[in-house]
N, CA, C and O atoms as CSV, one atom per row, in Angstrom:
chain,resi,resn,atom,element,x,y,z
A,1,UNK,N,N,-1.652,-0.838,39.611
A,1,UNK,CA,C,-0.686,-0.716,38.471
A,1,UNK,C,C,-0.626,0.333,38.380
A,1,UNK,O,O,-1.323,1.198,38.909
A,2,UNK,N,N,0.505,0.448,37.461
A,2,UNK,CA,C,0.780,2.198,36.775
A,2,UNK,C,C,0.816,2.423,35.487
A,2,UNK,O,O,1.473,1.695,34.744
A,3,UNK,N,N,0.246,3.268,35.127
A,3,UNK,CA,C,-0.097,3.958,33.689
A,3,UNK,C,C,1.131,4.880,33.548
A,3,UNK,O,O,1.676,5.539,34.434
A,4,UNK,N,N,1.509,4.764,31.999
A,4,UNK,CA,C,2.477,5.299,31.349
A,4,UNK,C,C,1.875,5.966,29.898
A,4,UNK,O,O,1.454,5.262,28.980
A,5,UNK,N,N,1.907,7.211,29.870
A,5,UNK,CA,C,1.998,7.774,28.739
A,5,UNK,C,C,3.048,7.730,28.041
A,5,UNK,O,O,3.972,8.460,28.402
A,6,UNK,N,N,3.219,6.945,26.941
A,6,UNK,CA,C,4.586,6.989,26.105
A,6,UNK,C,C,5.241,8.281,25.664
A,6,UNK,O,O,6.404,8.676,25.744
A,7,UNK,N,N,3.956,8.904,25.094
A,7,UNK,CA,C,4.597,10.273,24.384
A,7,UNK,C,C,4.939,11.406,25.503
A,7,UNK,O,O,5.793,12.267,25.293
A,8,UNK,N,N,4.257,11.331,26.609
A,8,UNK,CA,C,4.653,12.430,27.386
A,8,UNK,C,C,6.034,12.134,27.970
A,8,UNK,O,O,6.803,13.057,28.239
A,9,UNK,N,N,6.431,10.542,28.215
A,9,UNK,CA,C,7.724,10.110,29.036
A,9,UNK,C,C,8.862,10.309,28.058
A,9,UNK,O,O,9.985,10.674,28.404
A,10,UNK,N,N,8.431,9.998,26.585
A,10,UNK,CA,C,9.566,10.169,26.003
A,10,UNK,C,C,9.851,11.802,25.480
A,10,UNK,O,O,10.844,12.042,24.793
A,11,UNK,N,N,9.041,12.713,25.808
A,11,UNK,CA,C,9.341,13.913,25.232
A,11,UNK,C,C,9.710,14.446,26.670
A,11,UNK,O,O,10.507,15.362,26.469
A,12,UNK,N,N,9.522,14.314,27.915
A,12,UNK,CA,C,9.848,14.567,29.360
A,12,UNK,C,C,11.351,14.233,28.859
A,12,UNK,O,O,12.115,15.148,28.551
A,13,UNK,N,N,11.759,12.784,28.790
A,13,UNK,CA,C,13.365,12.139,28.588
A,13,UNK,C,C,13.915,13.070,27.296
A,13,UNK,O,O,15.083,13.418,27.467
A,14,UNK,N,N,13.529,13.375,26.489
A,14,UNK,CA,C,14.373,13.885,25.139
A,14,UNK,C,C,14.112,14.989,24.877
A,14,UNK,O,O,15.046,15.580,24.333
A,15,UNK,N,N,12.950,15.737,25.070
A,15,UNK,CA,C,12.164,17.200,24.646
A,15,UNK,C,C,12.169,16.728,23.294
A,15,UNK,O,O,12.306,17.587,22.423
A,16,UNK,N,N,12.079,15.853,23.039
A,16,UNK,CA,C,11.289,15.790,21.376
A,16,UNK,C,C,10.033,15.274,21.130
A,16,UNK,O,O,9.795,14.607,22.137
A,17,UNK,N,N,9.041,15.186,20.345
A,17,UNK,CA,C,8.005,14.599,20.201
A,17,UNK,C,C,8.023,13.124,19.893
A,17,UNK,O,O,9.071,12.740,19.374
A,18,UNK,N,N,7.192,12.309,20.076
A,18,UNK,CA,C,7.144,11.109,19.846
A,18,UNK,C,C,6.406,10.736,18.560
A,18,UNK,O,O,5.316,11.294,18.429
A,19,UNK,N,N,6.690,10.106,17.823
A,19,UNK,CA,C,5.843,9.500,16.576
A,19,UNK,C,C,5.279,8.123,16.799
A,19,UNK,O,O,5.820,7.020,16.874
A,20,UNK,N,N,4.125,8.491,16.875
A,20,UNK,CA,C,3.483,7.152,17.054
A,20,UNK,C,C,3.322,6.295,15.815
A,20,UNK,O,O,3.275,5.066,15.850
A,21,UNK,N,N,3.238,7.056,14.681
A,21,UNK,CA,C,2.875,6.105,13.505
A,21,UNK,C,C,3.093,6.684,12.303
A,21,UNK,O,O,2.694,7.847,12.243
A,22,UNK,N,N,3.594,6.250,11.330
A,22,UNK,CA,C,3.765,6.932,10.097
A,22,UNK,C,C,3.744,6.068,8.877
A,22,UNK,O,O,3.855,4.882,9.188
A,23,UNK,N,N,3.647,6.257,7.691
A,23,UNK,CA,C,3.449,5.452,6.443
A,23,UNK,C,C,4.917,5.941,5.822
A,23,UNK,O,O,5.206,7.039,5.346
A,24,UNK,N,N,5.788,4.694,5.996
A,24,UNK,CA,C,7.011,4.666,5.104
A,24,UNK,C,C,6.960,3.514,4.264
A,24,UNK,O,O,6.221,2.535,4.365
A,25,UNK,N,N,8.006,3.809,3.269
A,25,UNK,CA,C,8.432,2.407,2.288
A,25,UNK,C,C,9.661,2.182,1.888
A,25,UNK,O,O,10.356,3.161,2.158
A,26,UNK,N,N,10.295,1.282,1.330
A,26,UNK,CA,C,11.473,0.976,0.716
A,26,UNK,C,C,11.715,1.047,-0.612
A,26,UNK,O,O,12.801,0.822,-1.147
A,27,UNK,N,N,10.360,1.468,-1.332
A,27,UNK,CA,C,10.693,1.904,-2.598
A,27,UNK,C,C,11.871,2.864,-2.903
A,27,UNK,O,O,12.104,3.798,-2.135
A,28,UNK,N,N,12.471,2.689,-3.794
A,28,UNK,CA,C,13.317,3.763,-4.415
A,28,UNK,C,C,12.964,4.810,-4.873
A,28,UNK,O,O,11.809,5.197,-4.690
A,29,UNK,N,N,13.896,5.563,-5.610
A,29,UNK,CA,C,13.556,6.774,-6.320
A,29,UNK,C,C,12.753,6.568,-7.668
A,29,UNK,O,O,11.920,7.361,-8.109
A,30,UNK,N,N,13.191,5.216,-8.326
A,30,UNK,CA,C,12.431,4.774,-9.472
A,30,UNK,C,C,11.112,4.712,-9.458
A,30,UNK,O,O,10.546,4.650,-10.549
A,31,UNK,N,N,10.163,4.713,-7.994
A,31,UNK,CA,C,8.834,4.454,-8.069
A,31,UNK,C,C,8.231,5.722,-7.580
A,31,UNK,O,O,7.026,5.861,-7.372
A,32,UNK,N,N,9.319,6.823,-7.372
A,32,UNK,CA,C,8.934,8.309,-6.687
A,32,UNK,C,C,7.218,8.684,-7.237
A,32,UNK,O,O,6.293,9.165,-6.582
A,33,UNK,N,N,7.262,8.272,-8.602
A,33,UNK,CA,C,5.495,8.441,-9.152
A,33,UNK,C,C,4.642,8.103,-8.478
A,33,UNK,O,O,3.706,8.801,-8.089
A,34,UNK,N,N,4.876,6.807,-8.205
A,34,UNK,CA,C,3.967,6.110,-7.499
A,34,UNK,C,C,3.978,6.771,-5.832
A,34,UNK,O,O,2.986,7.144,-5.206
A,35,UNK,N,N,5.087,6.776,-5.469
A,35,UNK,CA,C,4.779,7.260,-3.876
A,35,UNK,C,C,4.082,8.487,-3.594
A,35,UNK,O,O,3.323,8.745,-2.660
A,36,UNK,N,N,4.647,9.540,-5.018
A,36,UNK,CA,C,3.527,11.058,-4.930
A,36,UNK,C,C,2.087,10.779,-5.018
A,36,UNK,O,O,1.173,11.183,-4.300
A,37,UNK,N,N,2.067,9.901,-6.183
A,37,UNK,CA,C,0.426,9.742,-6.149
A,37,UNK,C,C,-0.244,9.100,-4.933
A,37,UNK,O,O,-1.406,9.392,-4.652
A,38,UNK,N,N,0.517,8.171,-4.156
A,38,UNK,CA,C,0.198,7.598,-3.053
A,38,UNK,C,C,-0.043,8.967,-1.975
A,38,UNK,O,O,-1.148,9.329,-1.571
A,39,UNK,N,N,1.019,9.488,-1.697
A,39,UNK,CA,C,0.809,10.641,-0.934
A,39,UNK,C,C,0.101,12.045,-1.142
A,39,UNK,O,O,0.058,13.013,-0.382
A,40,UNK,N,N,-0.360,11.889,-2.213
A,40,UNK,CA,C,-1.476,12.743,-2.791
A,40,UNK,C,C,-2.709,12.159,-2.131
A,40,UNK,O,O,-3.339,12.981,-1.466
A,41,UNK,N,N,-3.142,11.073,-2.157
A,41,UNK,CA,C,-4.373,9.923,-1.985
A,41,UNK,C,C,-4.090,10.334,-0.128
A,41,UNK,O,O,-5.150,10.697,0.383
A,42,UNK,N,N,-3.168,10.328,0.642
A,42,UNK,CA,C,-3.245,10.297,1.834
A,42,UNK,C,C,-3.659,11.763,2.424
A,42,UNK,O,O,-4.408,12.002,3.371
A,43,UNK,N,N,-2.899,12.735,1.525
A,43,UNK,CA,C,-3.009,13.911,2.040
A,43,UNK,C,C,-4.526,14.160,2.006
A,43,UNK,O,O,-5.062,14.670,2.990
A,44,UNK,N,N,-5.613,13.651,0.358
A,44,UNK,CA,C,-6.844,13.977,0.244
A,44,UNK,C,C,-7.425,13.301,1.654
A,44,UNK,O,O,-8.052,14.079,2.373
A,45,UNK,N,N,-7.302,12.151,2.043
A,45,UNK,CA,C,-7.441,11.473,3.087
A,45,UNK,C,C,-7.810,12.375,4.261
A,45,UNK,O,O,-8.926,12.515,4.762
A,46,UNK,N,N,-6.590,12.997,4.626
A,46,UNK,CA,C,-6.615,13.813,5.821
A,46,UNK,C,C,-7.121,15.144,5.560
A,46,UNK,O,O,-7.387,15.899,6.496
A,47,UNK,N,N,-7.231,15.389,4.680
A,47,UNK,CA,C,-8.264,16.606,4.163
A,47,UNK,C,C,-9.709,16.368,4.595
A,47,UNK,O,O,-10.378,17.117,5.307
A,48,UNK,N,N,-10.021,15.404,4.146
A,48,UNK,CA,C,-11.433,14.681,4.174
A,48,UNK,C,C,-11.977,14.516,5.580
A,48,UNK,O,O,-13.077,14.901,5.976
A,49,UNK,N,N,-11.041,13.884,6.272
A,49,UNK,CA,C,-10.888,13.985,7.765
A,49,UNK,C,C,-11.305,15.188,8.489
A,49,UNK,O,O,-12.361,15.242,9.120
A,50,UNK,N,N,-10.206,16.453,8.363
A,50,UNK,CA,C,-10.449,17.313,8.807
A,50,UNK,C,C,-11.671,17.997,8.461
A,50,UNK,O,O,-12.279,18.478,9.416
A,51,UNK,N,N,-12.109,18.133,7.451
A,51,UNK,CA,C,-13.801,18.377,6.793
A,51,UNK,C,C,-14.997,17.888,7.632
A,51,UNK,O,O,-15.990,18.550,7.932
A,52,UNK,N,N,-14.693,16.463,7.994
A,52,UNK,CA,C,-15.967,15.537,8.335
A,52,UNK,C,C,-15.757,15.165,9.735
A,52,UNK,O,O,-16.471,14.276,10.200
A,53,UNK,N,N,-14.900,15.709,10.445
A,53,UNK,CA,C,-14.677,14.967,11.412
A,53,UNK,C,C,-15.594,14.786,12.650
A,53,UNK,O,O,-15.552,13.783,13.363
A,54,UNK,N,N,-16.429,15.844,12.849
A,54,UNK,CA,C,-17.211,15.545,14.018
A,54,UNK,C,C,-18.672,14.788,13.450
A,54,UNK,O,O,-19.614,14.581,14.215
A,55,UNK,N,N,-18.692,14.492,12.294
A,55,UNK,CA,C,-19.639,13.405,11.122
A,55,UNK,C,C,-18.912,11.803,11.730
A,55,UNK,O,O,-19.529,10.898,12.292
A,56,UNK,N,N,-17.715,11.844,11.457
A,56,UNK,CA,C,-16.782,10.690,11.352
A,56,UNK,C,C,-16.916,10.357,13.053
A,56,UNK,O,O,-17.107,9.186,13.383
A,57,UNK,N,N,-16.844,11.083,13.773
A,57,UNK,CA,C,-16.766,10.872,15.269
A,57,UNK,C,C,-18.377,10.131,15.625
A,57,UNK,O,O,-18.601,9.115,16.282
A,58,UNK,N,N,-19.115,10.827,15.099
A,58,UNK,CA,C,-20.528,10.502,15.546
A,58,UNK,C,C,-20.989,8.940,14.826
A,58,UNK,O,O,-21.882,8.315,15.399
A,59,UNK,N,N,-20.435,8.425,13.730
A,59,UNK,CA,C,-20.331,7.457,13.170
A,59,UNK,C,C,-19.561,6.126,13.822
A,59,UNK,O,O,-19.970,4.980,13.636
A,60,UNK,N,N,-18.512,6.420,14.527
A,60,UNK,CA,C,-17.418,5.465,14.800
A,60,UNK,C,C,-17.310,5.537,16.094
A,60,UNK,O,O,-16.583,4.659,16.557
A,61,UNK,N,N,-17.878,6.441,17.045
A,61,UNK,CA,C,-17.453,6.706,18.455
A,61,UNK,C,C,-18.029,5.187,19.051
A,61,UNK,O,O,-17.172,4.549,19.663
A,62,UNK,N,N,-19.404,4.536,18.934
A,62,UNK,CA,C,-19.855,3.474,19.558
A,62,UNK,C,C,-18.602,2.164,19.186
A,62,UNK,O,O,-18.680,1.268,20.026
A,63,UNK,N,N,-17.948,2.011,18.547
A,63,UNK,CA,C,-16.958,1.040,18.123
A,63,UNK,C,C,-15.832,1.084,19.644
A,63,UNK,O,O,-15.534,0.168,20.411
A,64,UNK,N,N,-15.475,2.338,19.641
A,64,UNK,CA,C,-14.533,2.266,20.402
A,64,UNK,C,C,-14.989,2.746,22.226
A,64,UNK,O,O,-14.292,3.003,23.208
A,65,UNK,N,N,-16.567,2.683,21.981
A,65,UNK,CA,C,-17.000,2.668,23.205
A,65,UNK,C,C,-17.008,4.010,23.874
A,65,UNK,O,O,-17.114,4.137,25.094
A,66,UNK,N,N,-16.903,4.908,23.113
A,66,UNK,CA,C,-16.592,6.556,23.477
A,66,UNK,C,C,-17.761,7.523,23.183
A,66,UNK,O,O,-18.580,7.062,22.388
A,67,UNK,N,N,-18.019,8.776,23.656
A,67,UNK,CA,C,-19.019,9.443,23.173
A,67,UNK,C,C,-18.534,10.190,22.073
A,67,UNK,O,O,-17.362,10.567,22.072
A,68,UNK,N,N,-19.242,10.427,21.208
A,68,UNK,CA,C,-18.404,11.161,20.001
A,68,UNK,C,C,-17.532,12.423,19.924
A,68,UNK,O,O,-16.607,12.666,19.149
A,69,UNK,N,N,-18.239,13.439,21.275
A,69,UNK,CA,C,-17.124,14.719,21.517
A,69,UNK,C,C,-16.355,13.942,22.121
A,69,UNK,O,O,-15.259,14.301,21.690
A,70,UNK,N,N,-16.153,13.039,22.895
A,70,UNK,CA,C,-14.537,12.984,23.594
A,70,UNK,C,C,-13.758,12.377,22.088
A,70,UNK,O,O,-12.743,12.894,21.623
A,71,UNK,N,N,-14.522,11.110,21.430
A,71,UNK,CA,C,-13.482,11.026,20.445
A,71,UNK,C,C,-12.752,12.060,19.346
A,71,UNK,O,O,-11.594,12.091,18.928
A,72,UNK,N,N,-13.867,12.856,19.071
A,72,UNK,CA,C,-13.565,14.061,18.388
A,72,UNK,C,C,-12.160,14.959,19.201
A,72,UNK,O,O,-11.113,15.405,18.732
A,73,UNK,N,N,-12.565,14.955,20.197
A,73,UNK,CA,C,-11.220,15.621,20.979
A,73,UNK,C,C,-9.937,15.179,20.796
A,73,UNK,O,O,-8.999,15.879,20.412
A,74,UNK,N,N,-9.885,13.633,21.163
A,74,UNK,CA,C,-8.802,12.875,20.937
A,74,UNK,C,C,-8.284,12.899,19.552
A,74,UNK,O,O,-7.077,12.928,19.311
A,75,UNK,N,N,-9.264,12.885,18.585
A,75,UNK,CA,C,-8.330,13.218,17.259
A,75,UNK,C,C,-7.956,14.383,17.260
A,75,UNK,O,O,-6.778,14.444,16.907
A,76,UNK,N,N,-8.477,15.549,17.535
A,76,UNK,CA,C,-7.908,16.639,17.066
A,76,UNK,C,C,-6.731,17.319,18.097
A,76,UNK,O,O,-6.303,18.473,18.097
A,77,UNK,N,N,-6.423,16.345,18.843
A,77,UNK,CA,C,-5.059,16.384,19.886
A,77,UNK,C,C,-4.350,15.594,19.182
A,77,UNK,O,O,-3.234,15.504,19.694
A,78,UNK,N,N,-4.448,14.970,18.248
A,78,UNK,CA,C,-3.467,14.322,17.517
A,78,UNK,C,C,-2.670,15.161,16.365
A,78,UNK,O,O,-3.434,15.869,15.708
A,79,UNK,N,N,-1.412,15.226,16.011
A,79,UNK,CA,C,-0.663,15.837,15.089
A,79,UNK,C,C,-0.547,15.011,13.781
A,79,UNK,O,O,-0.226,13.823,13.810
A,80,UNK,N,N,-0.876,15.813,12.407
A,80,UNK,CA,C,-0.992,14.694,11.655
A,80,UNK,C,C,-0.064,15.034,10.343
A,80,UNK,O,O,-0.218,14.495,9.247
A,81,UNK,N,N,1.036,16.136,10.685
A,81,UNK,CA,C,1.835,16.425,9.661
A,81,UNK,C,C,3.536,15.818,10.640
A,81,UNK,O,O,3.572,15.488,11.826
A,82,UNK,N,N,4.708,15.843,9.683
A,82,UNK,CA,C,5.665,15.478,10.339
A,82,UNK,C,C,6.868,16.446,10.113
A,82,UNK,O,O,7.776,16.413,9.283
A,83,UNK,N,N,6.644,17.122,10.892
A,83,UNK,CA,C,7.438,18.656,10.822
A,83,UNK,C,C,9.252,18.495,11.438
A,83,UNK,O,O,9.547,17.407,11.932
A,84,UNK,N,N,9.962,19.205,11.392
A,84,UNK,CA,C,11.252,18.902,11.427
A,84,UNK,C,C,11.735,18.540,13.281
A,84,UNK,O,O,12.797,18.059,13.676
A,85,UNK,N,N,10.523,18.979,14.114
A,85,UNK,CA,C,10.776,18.272,15.414
A,85,UNK,C,C,10.222,16.913,15.445
A,85,UNK,O,O,10.773,16.001,16.061
A,86,UNK,N,N,9.410,16.812,14.951
A,86,UNK,CA,C,8.712,15.025,14.657
A,86,UNK,C,C,10.165,14.485,13.942
A,86,UNK,O,O,10.891,13.783,14.646
A,87,UNK,N,N,10.496,14.730,12.879
A,87,UNK,CA,C,11.534,14.054,12.047
A,87,UNK,C,C,12.936,13.702,13.337
A,87,UNK,O,O,13.302,12.550,13.569
A,88,UNK,N,N,13.369,14.575,13.831
A,88,UNK,CA,C,14.465,14.795,14.654
A,88,UNK,C,C,13.983,13.829,15.780
A,88,UNK,O,O,14.956,13.320,16.336
A,89,UNK,N,N,12.767,13.409,16.301
A,89,UNK,CA,C,12.467,12.822,17.464
A,89,UNK,C,C,12.249,10.985,16.492
A,89,UNK,O,O,12.746,9.990,17.018
A,90,UNK,N,N,11.786,10.915,15.676
A,90,UNK,CA,C,11.895,9.654,15.092
A,90,UNK,C,C,13.399,9.150,14.917
A,90,UNK,O,O,13.794,8.081,15.381
A,91,UNK,N,N,14.313,10.174,14.085
A,91,UNK,CA,C,15.343,9.555,14.118
A,91,UNK,C,C,16.366,9.179,15.524
A,91,UNK,O,O,17.216,8.330,15.793
A,92,UNK,N,N,15.759,10.289,16.177
A,92,UNK,CA,C,16.605,10.000,17.871
A,92,UNK,C,C,16.154,8.499,18.296
A,92,UNK,O,O,16.995,7.693,18.695
A,93,UNK,N,N,14.532,8.111,18.168
A,93,UNK,CA,C,14.332,7.027,18.690
A,93,UNK,C,C,14.978,5.736,17.722
A,93,UNK,O,O,15.079,4.636,18.265
A,94,UNK,N,N,15.368,5.879,16.429
A,94,UNK,CA,C,15.972,4.848,15.558
A,94,UNK,C,C,17.363,4.435,16.066
A,94,UNK,O,O,17.955,3.357,16.095
A,95,UNK,N,N,17.679,5.726,16.468
A,95,UNK,CA,C,19.321,5.775,16.754
A,95,UNK,C,C,19.395,4.846,18.234
A,95,UNK,O,O,20.091,3.842,18.388
A,96,UNK,N,N,18.574,5.409,19.164
A,96,UNK,CA,C,18.437,4.617,20.527
A,96,UNK,C,C,18.292,2.998,20.242
A,96,UNK,O,O,18.847,2.099,20.873
A,97,UNK,N,N,17.381,2.870,19.103
A,97,UNK,CA,C,17.115,1.208,19.099
A,97,UNK,C,C,18.241,0.895,18.684
A,97,UNK,O,O,18.754,0.015,19.375
A,98,UNK,N,N,18.907,1.272,17.769
A,98,UNK,CA,C,19.807,0.485,16.940
A,98,UNK,C,C,21.029,0.544,18.093
A,98,UNK,O,O,21.677,-0.502,18.097
A,99,UNK,N,N,21.396,1.349,18.885
A,99,UNK,CA,C,22.437,1.499,20.003
A,99,UNK,C,C,21.944,0.198,20.674
A,99,UNK,O,O,22.731,-0.747,20.627
A,100,UNK,N,N,20.540,-0.027,21.408
A,100,UNK,CA,C,20.343,-1.394,21.982
A,100,UNK,C,C,19.929,-2.644,21.400
A,100,UNK,O,O,19.458,-3.594,22.025
A,101,UNK,N,N,20.208,-2.554,19.728
A,101,UNK,CA,C,20.355,-3.725,19.264
A,101,UNK,C,C,19.001,-4.403,18.589
A,101,UNK,O,O,18.889,-5.487,18.017
A,102,UNK,N,N,18.054,-3.421,18.848
A,102,UNK,CA,C,16.495,-3.639,18.932
A,102,UNK,C,C,16.319,-3.555,17.378
A,102,UNK,O,O,15.565,-4.314,16.768
A,103,UNK,N,N,17.133,-2.494,16.732
A,103,UNK,CA,C,16.623,-2.148,14.953
A,103,UNK,C,C,18.272,-2.211,14.356
A,103,UNK,O,O,19.308,-2.244,15.020
A,104,UNK,N,N,18.103,-2.216,12.901
A,104,UNK,CA,C,19.420,-2.100,12.414
A,104,UNK,C,C,19.900,-0.480,12.542
A,104,UNK,O,O,19.225,0.415,13.051
A,105,UNK,N,N,20.955,-0.374,12.072
A,105,UNK,CA,C,21.621,1.103,11.907
A,105,UNK,C,C,20.373,2.008,11.361
A,105,UNK,O,O,19.442,1.627,10.652
A,106,UNK,N,N,20.617,3.316,11.892
A,106,UNK,CA,C,19.273,4.163,11.561
A,106,UNK,C,C,19.611,4.325,9.684
A,106,UNK,O,O,20.585,4.605,8.985
A,107,UNK,N,N,18.504,4.044,9.518
A,107,UNK,CA,C,18.189,4.199,7.835
A,107,UNK,C,C,18.200,5.530,7.563
A,107,UNK,O,O,17.939,6.446,8.342
A,108,UNK,N,N,18.667,5.623,5.867
A,108,UNK,CA,C,18.548,6.552,5.035
A,108,UNK,C,C,17.225,7.053,4.646
A,108,UNK,O,O,16.579,6.634,3.685
A,109,UNK,N,N,16.871,7.963,5.444
A,109,UNK,CA,C,15.300,8.682,4.974
A,109,UNK,C,C,15.138,9.822,3.910
A,109,UNK,O,O,15.693,10.921,3.937
A,110,UNK,N,N,14.317,9.369,3.023
A,110,UNK,CA,C,13.972,10.673,2.289
A,110,UNK,C,C,12.073,11.057,2.588
A,110,UNK,O,O,11.103,10.340,2.838
A,111,UNK,N,N,12.210,12.117,2.451
A,111,UNK,CA,C,10.813,12.624,3.052
A,111,UNK,C,C,10.055,13.154,1.573
A,111,UNK,O,O,10.646,13.765,0.683
A,112,UNK,N,N,8.606,12.758,1.554
A,112,UNK,CA,C,7.837,13.554,0.793
A,112,UNK,C,C,7.288,14.485,1.688
A,112,UNK,O,O,6.944,14.073,2.795
A,113,UNK,N,N,7.135,15.760,1.378
A,113,UNK,CA,C,6.391,16.478,2.292
A,113,UNK,C,C,5.353,17.076,1.742
A,113,UNK,O,O,5.186,16.836,0.546
A,114,UNK,N,N,4.689,17.707,2.203
A,114,UNK,CA,C,3.266,18.515,1.970
A,114,UNK,C,C,3.444,19.638,1.022
A,114,UNK,O,O,2.487,20.354,0.727
């Protein structure tokens, strides 16, 4: 069988990073205060992870059938921010999905940034 790393294949094809996951909402500007509060909680959670990653890896590695060091290396290989190149990659993905009829037109996006 063939293994394919989607992130690597996407980057080789588009020269853009692949966004595996992101928090998004359809809430409008009238809910900005709530969205900013949620954003602050997500940043706090990310900071907690970075401050406690080794202990978290020890606690959760068995769930994934991995050694804690391997899980920690994997977690640390991930990017947890959405910089301009990541945004470009995400928008390109939306455009291609729309062209294929797999998604509606590229949505108008507003970013809450760090």
